[in-house]
Structure formats: structure tokens, C-alpha cells
TIVO-2410 file (N, C-alpha, C; in nm, 3 decimals):
# residues 119
REC num residu      c1      c2      c3 atome chaine
REC   1      M  -0.734  -0.321 -12.459     N      A
REC   1      M  -0.744  -0.197 -12.385    CA      A
REC   1      M  -0.747  -0.220 -12.235     C      A
REC   2      G  -0.761  -0.334 -12.193     N      A
REC   2      G  -0.769  -0.357 -12.050    CA      A
REC   2      G  -0.900  -0.422 -12.014     C      A
REC   3      D  -0.908  -0.468 -11.893     N      A
REC   3      D  -1.027  -0.537 -11.847    CA      A
REC   3      D  -1.124  -0.437 -11.787     C      A
REC   4      K  -1.239  -0.421 -11.850     N      A
REC   4      K  -1.342  -0.332 -11.798    CA      A
REC   4      K  -1.461  -0.415 -11.755     C      A
REC   5      S  -1.506  -0.394 -11.634     N      A
REC   5      S  -1.623  -0.467 -11.588    CA      A
REC   5      S  -1.742  -0.372 -11.588     C      A
REC   6      V  -1.855  -0.427 -11.621     N      A
REC   6      V  -1.977  -0.348 -11.628    CA      A
REC   6      V  -2.073  -0.401 -11.524     C      A
REC   7      K  -2.129  -0.312 -11.448     N      A
REC   7      K  -2.225  -0.351 -11.344    CA      A
REC   7      K  -2.365  -0.341 -11.403     C      A
REC   8      V  -2.435  -0.452 -11.412     N      A
REC   8      V  -2.568  -0.456 -11.470    CA      A
REC   8      V  -2.667  -0.486 -11.358     C      A
REC   9      V  -2.769  -0.405 -11.350     N      A
REC   9      V  -2.874  -0.425 -11.251    CA      A
REC   9      V  -3.004  -0.447 -11.326     C      A
REC  10      N  -3.074  -0.551 -11.294     N      A
REC  10      N  -3.197  -0.586 -11.365    CA      A
REC  10      N  -3.318  -0.528 -11.291     C      A
REC  11      I  -3.330  -0.396 -11.295     N      A
REC  11      I  -3.442  -0.327 -11.232    CA      A
REC  11      I  -3.503  -0.234 -11.335     C      A
REC  12      D  -3.634  -0.229 -11.338     N      A
REC  12      D  -3.701  -0.138 -11.431    CA      A
REC  12      D  -3.661   0.005 -11.399     C      A
REC  13      P  -3.659   0.093 -11.500     N      A
REC  13      P  -3.632   0.234 -11.472    CA      A
REC  13      P  -3.740   0.291 -11.382     C      A
REC  14      D  -3.715   0.408 -11.331     N      A
REC  14      D  -3.811   0.471 -11.241    CA      A
REC  14      D  -3.948   0.480 -11.306     C      A
REC  15      L  -4.049   0.460 -11.224     N      A
REC  15      L  -4.186   0.462 -11.274    CA      A
REC  15      L  -4.229   0.604 -11.307     C      A
REC  16      L  -4.324   0.616 -11.396     N      A
REC  16      L  -4.368   0.748 -11.438    CA      A
REC  16      L  -4.495   0.794 -11.370     C      A
REC  17      T  -4.584   0.704 -11.338     N      A
REC  17      T  -4.713   0.745 -11.283    CA      A
REC  17      T  -4.749   0.667 -11.157     C      A
REC  18      Y  -4.843   0.722 -11.084     N      A
REC  18      Y  -4.895   0.654 -10.965    CA      A
REC  18      Y  -4.960   0.522 -11.005     C      A
REC  19      T  -5.033   0.523 -11.115     N      A
REC  19      T  -5.102   0.402 -11.162    CA      A
REC  19      T  -5.001   0.291 -11.191     C      A
REC  20      E  -4.889   0.326 -11.255     N      A
REC  20      E  -4.786   0.226 -11.281    CA      A
REC  20      E  -4.729   0.169 -11.152     C      A
REC  21      A  -4.705   0.256 -11.055     N      A
REC  21      A  -4.648   0.211 -10.928    CA      A
REC  21      A  -4.743   0.117 -10.855     C      A
REC  22      M  -4.872   0.148 -10.859     N      A
REC  22      M  -4.969   0.068 -10.785    CA      A
REC  22      M  -5.013  -0.057 -10.860     C      A
REC  23      S  -4.965  -0.074 -10.983     N      A
REC  23      S  -5.001  -0.194 -11.057    CA      A
REC  23      S  -4.881  -0.285 -11.083     C      A
REC  24      C  -4.765  -0.251 -11.029     N      A
REC  24      C  -4.646  -0.334 -11.051    CA      A
REC  24      C  -4.631  -0.434 -10.936     C      A
REC  25      P  -4.544  -0.532 -10.951     N      A
REC  25      P  -4.526  -0.633 -10.845    CA      A
REC  25      P  -4.479  -0.574 -10.711     C      A
REC  26      D  -4.412  -0.459 -10.714     N      A
REC  26      D  -4.362  -0.398 -10.590    CA      A
REC  26      D  -4.460  -0.297 -10.531     C      A
REC  27      K  -4.589  -0.313 -10.559     N      A
REC  27      K  -4.686  -0.211 -10.517    CA      A
REC  27      K  -4.692  -0.194 -10.365     C      A
REC  28      A  -4.665  -0.298 -10.289     N      A
REC  28      A  -4.667  -0.285 -10.143    CA      A
REC  28      A  -4.556  -0.189 -10.096     C      A
REC  29      Q  -4.438  -0.200 -10.157     N      A
REC  29      Q  -4.327  -0.111 -10.121    CA      A
REC  29      Q  -4.358   0.034 -10.165     C      A
REC  30      W  -4.417   0.050 -10.284     N      A
REC  30      W  -4.452   0.185 -10.330    CA      A
REC  30      W  -4.560   0.246 -10.242     C      A
REC  31      R  -4.659   0.166 -10.203     N      A
REC  31      R  -4.766   0.216 -10.116    CA      A
REC  31      R  -4.708   0.261  -9.982     C      A
REC  32      A  -4.614   0.183  -9.928     N      A
REC  32      A  -4.548   0.220  -9.801    CA      A
REC  32      A  -4.469   0.349  -9.818     C      A
REC  33      A  -4.401   0.366  -9.932     N      A
REC  33      A  -4.324   0.488  -9.957    CA      A
REC  33      A  -4.417   0.609  -9.967     C      A
REC  34      C  -4.532   0.594 -10.033     N      A
REC  34      C  -4.629   0.704 -10.042    CA      A
REC  34      C  -4.686   0.738  -9.905     C      A
REC  35      T  -4.714   0.638  -9.827     N      A
REC  35      T  -4.767   0.660  -9.692    CA      A
REC  35      T  -4.665   0.734  -9.606     C      A
REC  36      E  -4.539   0.695  -9.617     N      A
REC  36      E  -4.433   0.762  -9.541    CA      A
REC  36      E  -4.422   0.910  -9.581     C      A
REC  37      E  -4.431   0.938  -9.711     N      A
REC  37      E  -4.425   1.077  -9.759    CA      A
REC  37      E  -4.541   1.160  -9.702     C      A
REC  38      M  -4.662   1.105  -9.705     N      A
REC  38      M  -4.778   1.178  -9.653    CA      A
REC  38      M  -4.769   1.196  -9.502     C      A
REC  39      E  -4.717   1.096  -9.431     N      A
REC  39      E  -4.699   1.109  -9.286    CA      A
REC  39      E  -4.600   1.219  -9.254     C      A
REC  40      Q  -4.496   1.235  -9.335     N      A
REC  40      Q  -4.400   1.344  -9.315    CA      A
REC  40      Q  -4.465   1.480  -9.336     C      A
REC  41      F  -4.555   1.490  -9.433     N      A
REC  41      F  -4.628   1.616  -9.454    CA      A
REC  41      F  -4.707   1.654  -9.330     C      A
REC  42      V  -4.773   1.556  -9.271     N      A
REC  42      V  -4.853   1.581  -9.150    CA      A
REC  42      V  -4.761   1.614  -9.033     C      A
REC  43      Y  -4.654   1.536  -9.015     N      A
REC  43      Y  -4.561   1.555  -8.903    CA      A
REC  43      Y  -4.495   1.693  -8.909     C      A
REC  44      Q  -4.457   1.737  -9.029     N      A
REC  44      Q  -4.389   1.866  -9.044    CA      A
REC  44      Q  -4.486   1.982  -9.062     C      A
REC  45      N  -4.616   1.953  -9.058     N      A
REC  45      N  -4.720   2.056  -9.070    CA      A
REC  45      N  -4.697   2.142  -9.195     C      A
REC  46      I  -4.681   2.074  -9.309     N      A
REC  46      I  -4.647   2.141  -9.435    CA      A
REC  46      I  -4.767   2.209  -9.499     C      A
REC  47      F  -4.886   2.160  -9.476     N      A
REC  47      F  -5.001   2.216  -9.546    CA      A
REC  47      F  -5.121   2.229  -9.453     C      A
REC  48      D  -5.215   2.310  -9.494     N      A
REC  48      D  -5.344   2.325  -9.426    CA      A
REC  48      D  -5.454   2.295  -9.526     C      A
REC  49      M  -5.556   2.228  -9.483     N      A
REC  49      M  -5.671   2.204  -9.568    CA      A
REC  49      M  -5.762   2.326  -9.558     C      A
REC  50      V  -5.785   2.391  -9.670     N      A
REC  50      V  -5.869   2.510  -9.675    CA      A
REC  50      V  -5.966   2.497  -9.793     C      A
REC  51      P  -6.078   2.568  -9.785     N      A
REC  51      P  -6.169   2.564  -9.901    CA      A
REC  51      P  -6.106   2.637 -10.020     C      A
REC  52      K  -6.138   2.590 -10.138     N      A
REC  52      K  -6.083   2.651 -10.260    CA      A
REC  52      K  -6.152   2.784 -10.285     C      A
REC  53      P  -6.074   2.892 -10.300     N      A
REC  53      P  -6.135   3.022 -10.332    CA      A
REC  53      P  -6.194   3.018 -10.474     C      A
REC  54      K  -6.305   3.087 -10.491     N      A
REC  54      K  -6.369   3.091 -10.623    CA      A
REC  54      K  -6.279   3.165 -10.721     C      A
REC  55      G  -6.270   3.113 -10.842     N      A
REC  55      G  -6.193   3.177 -10.947    CA      A
REC  55      G  -6.046   3.141 -10.949     C      A
REC  56      Y  -6.000   3.055 -10.859     N      A
REC  56      Y  -5.860   3.015 -10.854    CA      A
REC  56      Y  -5.845   2.867 -10.887     C      A
REC  57      K  -5.738   2.834 -10.955     N      A
REC  57      K  -5.710   2.695 -10.986    CA      A
REC  57      K  -5.635   2.631 -10.870     C      A
REC  58      V  -5.661   2.505 -10.850     N      A
REC  58      V  -5.584   2.428 -10.752    CA      A
REC  58      V  -5.458   2.380 -10.822     C      A
REC  59      V  -5.345   2.392 -10.755     N      A
REC  59      V  -5.219   2.346 -10.811    CA      A
REC  59      V  -5.220   2.194 -10.813     C      A
REC  60      D  -5.198   2.138 -10.931     N      A
REC  60      D  -5.191   1.992 -10.943    CA      A
REC  60      D  -5.063   1.941 -10.878     C      A
REC  61      C  -5.063   1.813 -10.850     N      A
REC  61      C  -4.943   1.751 -10.795    CA      A
REC  61      C  -4.913   1.623 -10.870     C      A
REC  62      K  -4.793   1.572 -10.848     N      A
REC  62      K  -4.748   1.453 -10.918    CA      A
REC  62      K  -4.659   1.373 -10.824     C      A
REC  63      W  -4.671   1.242 -10.831     N      A
REC  63      W  -4.582   1.154 -10.755    CA      A
REC  63      W  -4.458   1.125 -10.838     C      A
REC  64      I  -4.343   1.133 -10.775     N      A
REC  64      I  -4.216   1.095 -10.835    CA      A
REC  64      I  -4.167   0.971 -10.761     C      A
REC  65      F  -4.136   0.867 -10.834     N      A
REC  65      F  -4.094   0.741 -10.774    CA      A
REC  65      F  -3.949   0.711 -10.812     C      A
REC  66      K  -3.869   0.677 -10.713     N      A
REC  66      K  -3.728   0.642 -10.736    CA      A
REC  66      K  -3.693   0.516 -10.657     C      A
REC  67      I  -3.614   0.432 -10.719     N      A
REC  67      I  -3.560   0.315 -10.651    CA      A
REC  67      I  -3.417   0.350 -10.614     C      A
REC  68      K  -3.385   0.348 -10.486     N      A
REC  68      K  -3.251   0.380 -10.438    CA      A
REC  68      K  -3.172   0.250 -10.421     C      A
REC  69      L  -3.058   0.244 -10.490     N      A
REC  69      L  -2.974   0.125 -10.486    CA      A
REC  69      L  -2.854   0.146 -10.395     C      A
REC  70      G  -2.812   0.039 -10.333     N      A
REC  70      G  -2.692   0.042 -10.250    CA      A
REC  70      G  -2.568   0.025 -10.335     C      A
REC  71      P  -2.451   0.027 -10.273     N      A
REC  71      P  -2.326   0.015 -10.346    CA      A
REC  71      P  -2.310  -0.120 -10.417     C      A
REC  72      N  -2.379  -0.222 -10.369     N      A
REC  72      N  -2.370  -0.354 -10.432    CA      A
REC  72      N  -2.477  -0.376 -10.539     C      A
REC  73      G  -2.558  -0.273 -10.567     N      A
REC  73      G  -2.661  -0.283 -10.670    CA      A
REC  73      G  -2.794  -0.336 -10.622     C      A
REC  74      Q  -2.804  -0.368 -10.495     N      A
REC  74      Q  -2.930  -0.417 -10.439    CA      A
REC  74      Q  -3.021  -0.300 -10.403     C      A
REC  75      V  -3.151  -0.324 -10.407     N      A
REC  75      V  -3.247  -0.220 -10.371    CA      A
REC  75      V  -3.235  -0.192 -10.222     C      A
REC  76      E  -3.209  -0.065 -10.187     N      A
REC  76      E  -3.203  -0.027 -10.046    CA      A
REC  76      E  -3.339   0.019  -9.997     C      A
REC  77      Y  -3.405   0.104 -10.076     N      A
REC  77      Y  -3.538   0.148 -10.039    CA      A
REC  77      Y  -3.610   0.210 -10.158     C      A
REC  78      Y  -3.739   0.224 -10.141     N      A
REC  78      Y  -3.825   0.285 -10.242    CA      A
REC  78      Y  -3.859   0.425 -10.195     C      A
REC  79      K  -3.843   0.524 -10.278     N      A
REC  79      K  -3.866   0.664 -10.241    CA      A
REC  79      K  -3.979   0.720 -10.327     C      A
REC  80      A  -4.079   0.778 -10.262     N      A
REC  80      A  -4.189   0.844 -10.331    CA      A
REC  80      A  -4.195   0.989 -10.283     C      A
REC  81      C  -4.201   1.082 -10.377     N      A
REC  81      C  -4.210   1.225 -10.344    CA      A
REC  81      C  -4.332   1.284 -10.412     C      A
REC  82      L  -4.411   1.357 -10.337     N      A
REC  82      L  -4.526   1.428 -10.392    CA      A
REC  82      L  -4.483   1.572 -10.417     C      A
REC  83      V  -4.488   1.614 -10.543     N      A
REC  83      V  -4.442   1.747 -10.580    CA      A
REC  83      V  -4.554   1.825 -10.648     C      A
REC  84      A  -4.551   1.956 -10.629     N      A
REC  84      A  -4.651   2.044 -10.690    CA      A
REC  84      A  -4.611   2.078 -10.833     C      A
REC  85      K  -4.708   2.091 -10.919     N      A
REC  85      K  -4.685   2.134 -11.056    CA      A
REC  85      K  -4.709   2.285 -11.063     C      A
REC  86      E  -4.616   2.359 -11.006     N      A
REC  86      E  -4.635   2.505 -10.996    CA      A
REC  86      E  -4.639   2.574 -11.130     C      A
REC  87      F  -4.586   2.510 -11.234     N      A
REC  87      F  -4.586   2.571 -11.366    CA      A
REC  87      F  -4.726   2.588 -11.422     C      A
REC  88      S  -4.827   2.527 -11.357     N      A
REC  88      S  -4.964   2.539 -11.407    CA      A
REC  88      S  -5.030   2.668 -11.362     C      A
REC  89      Q  -4.964   2.747 -11.279     N      A
REC  89      Q  -5.021   2.873 -11.232    CA      A
REC  89      Q  -4.979   2.989 -11.320     C      A
REC  90      V  -5.063   3.093 -11.321     N      A
REC  90      V  -5.035   3.214 -11.397    CA      A
REC  90      V  -5.033   3.331 -11.298     C      A
REC  91      K  -4.922   3.408 -11.299     N      A
REC  91      K  -4.909   3.522 -11.208    CA      A
REC  91      K  -5.020   3.623 -11.233     C      A
REC  92      S  -5.069   3.682 -11.126     N      A
REC  92      S  -5.178   3.781 -11.124    CA      A
REC  92      S  -5.314   3.719 -11.151     C      A
REC  93      I  -5.319   3.592 -11.184     N      A
REC  93      I  -5.447   3.523 -11.199    CA      A
REC  93      I  -5.463   3.422 -11.086     C      A
REC  94      D  -5.363   3.336 -11.070     N      A
REC  94      D  -5.368   3.233 -10.967    CA      A
REC  94      D  -5.295   3.271 -10.839     C      A
REC  95      F  -5.206   3.369 -10.847     N      A
REC  95      F  -5.135   3.415 -10.728    CA      A
REC  95      F  -5.089   3.558 -10.752     C      A
REC  96      N  -5.068   3.630 -10.642     N      A
REC  96      N  -5.024   3.769 -10.651    CA      A
REC  96      N  -4.886   3.789 -10.592     C      A
REC  97      E  -4.848   3.706 -10.500     N      A
REC  97      E  -4.720   3.722 -10.431    CA      A
REC  97      E  -4.640   3.593 -10.438     C      A
REC  98      M  -4.510   3.609 -10.432     N      A
REC  98      M  -4.421   3.494 -10.419    CA      A
REC  98      M  -4.340   3.516 -10.293     C      A
REC  99      Y  -4.325   3.413 -10.214     N      A
REC  99      Y  -4.250   3.423 -10.090    CA      A
REC  99      Y  -4.131   3.329 -10.098     C      A
REC 100      S  -4.016   3.381 -10.071     N      A
REC 100      S  -3.895   3.300 -10.066    CA      A
REC 100      S  -3.814   3.344  -9.945     C      A
REC 101      P  -3.793   3.255  -9.850     N      A
REC 101      P  -3.721   3.293  -9.728    CA      A
REC 101      P  -3.570   3.307  -9.754     C      A
REC 102      V  -3.532   3.423  -9.807     N      A
REC 102      V  -3.393   3.449  -9.840    CA      A
REC 102      V  -3.345   3.569  -9.759     C      A
REC 103      V  -3.225   3.560  -9.709     N      A
REC 103      V  -3.166   3.668  -9.631    CA      A
REC 103      V  -3.071   3.746  -9.721     C      A
REC 104      G  -3.082   3.879  -9.718     N      A
REC 104      G  -2.993   3.963  -9.797    CA      A
REC 104      G  -2.860   3.984  -9.726     C      A
REC 105      Y  -2.759   4.017  -9.805     N      A
REC 105      Y  -2.625   4.040  -9.748    CA      A
REC 105      Y  -2.625   4.155  -9.649     C      A
REC 106      S  -2.701   4.261  -9.676     N      A
REC 106      S  -2.702   4.375  -9.584    CA      A
REC 106      S  -2.758   4.335  -9.447     C      A
REC 107      T  -2.857   4.246  -9.446     N      A
REC 107      T  -2.913   4.198  -9.320    CA      A
REC 107      T  -2.809   4.119  -9.242     C      A
REC 108      V  -2.738   4.033  -9.309     N      A
REC 108      V  -2.634   3.952  -9.243    CA      A
REC 108      V  -2.525   4.042  -9.188     C      A
REC 109      R  -2.480   4.141  -9.267     N      A
REC 109      R  -2.376   4.233  -9.219    CA      A
REC 109      R  -2.423   4.312  -9.098     C      A
REC 110      T  -2.548   4.356  -9.099     N      A
REC 110      T  -2.602   4.431  -8.986    CA      A
REC 110      T  -2.605   4.345  -8.860     C      A
REC 111      L  -2.653   4.221  -8.874     N      A
REC 111      L  -2.657   4.130  -8.759    CA      A
REC 111      L  -2.517   4.099  -8.706     C      A
REC 112      L  -2.422   4.080  -8.795     N      A
REC 112      L  -2.285   4.055  -8.751    CA      A
REC 112      L  -2.227   4.177  -8.680     C      A
REC 113      A  -2.255   4.297  -8.732     N      A
REC 113      A  -2.205   4.420  -8.669    CA      A
REC 113      A  -2.266   4.437  -8.531     C      A
REC 114      L  -2.396   4.412  -8.517     N      A
REC 114      L  -2.461   4.423  -8.387    CA      A
REC 114      L  -2.406   4.321  -8.288     C      A
REC 115      T  -2.381   4.201  -8.336     N      A
REC 115      T  -2.324   4.098  -8.250    CA      A
REC 115      T  -2.184   4.136  -8.203     C      A
REC 116      Y  -2.105   4.193  -8.293     N      A
REC 116      Y  -1.970   4.231  -8.259    CA      A
REC 116      Y  -1.969   4.347  -8.158     C      A
REC 117      T  -2.055   4.447  -8.180     N      A
REC 117      T  -2.055   4.566  -8.091    CA      A
REC 117      T  -2.116   4.535  -7.954     C      A
REC 118      N  -2.208   4.442  -7.949     N      A
REC 118      N  -2.275   4.408  -7.821    CA      A
REC 118      N  -2.210   4.290  -7.750     C      A
REC 119      G  -2.105   4.240  -7.807     N      A
REC 119      G  -2.028   4.132  -7.743    CA      A
REC 119      G  -2.096   4.003  -7.748     C      A
***
């Protein structure tokens, strides 16, 4: 059928938990990736520390770990992402409103019309 070459990389699949990441031989790289993620949260002012309101659950979070490979199969960098487990919330119990910064078509058309008429 022809010559087919297979590229094999001897790297463990992505880690599942923080504990696994911090107990593997590459823990220094994972710790640096986690630190970088948290520094970005602070730099981008993503969150505020506030007291927990009574009767509300705190949204859990989870670390996602990925090893990014280059075109030659070598490890380029370690990526750690802290994500919220929003599925643990119940509407009208844990939150009342949802905010999504989306622009409607009518708003865009109005802005374009105003721009056109005002030069």
C-alpha cells in the first residue's frame, strides 16, 4: 500500500488532577504553569475576593493540564488552565441573572447608520 510513517511520542497523556501534576517528575514545570495562570488572573483583574454570601454555594474549580508539542514532537511548553465548574450551580438558587456581552444585530445596524449619517 505504500510507505506510511507513524510519529510516536513517548509522553504521558494529559494529567487529570492537580495532585497528579504535582506528584509527577515534571512537577516544577506544572507548578510554573499554574503560577503563570494565576498571575494572569491578577494582571487581567479577572476576579475580586469577596465574602461568601450566606445560603449560596461557591463555584468549584478545576485545573486542566495540557502538554503542548512542537512540530517535531518535542515538548514546547506546559499549559495549566483554572476553570470554573459552573454546572454545579442551580438557577434561582445559586444565581438569578446571567450576563453575556453579546451585541444584537439591531444595535450594530443602528451604530452603522449613525456613523454613515454623521460622516
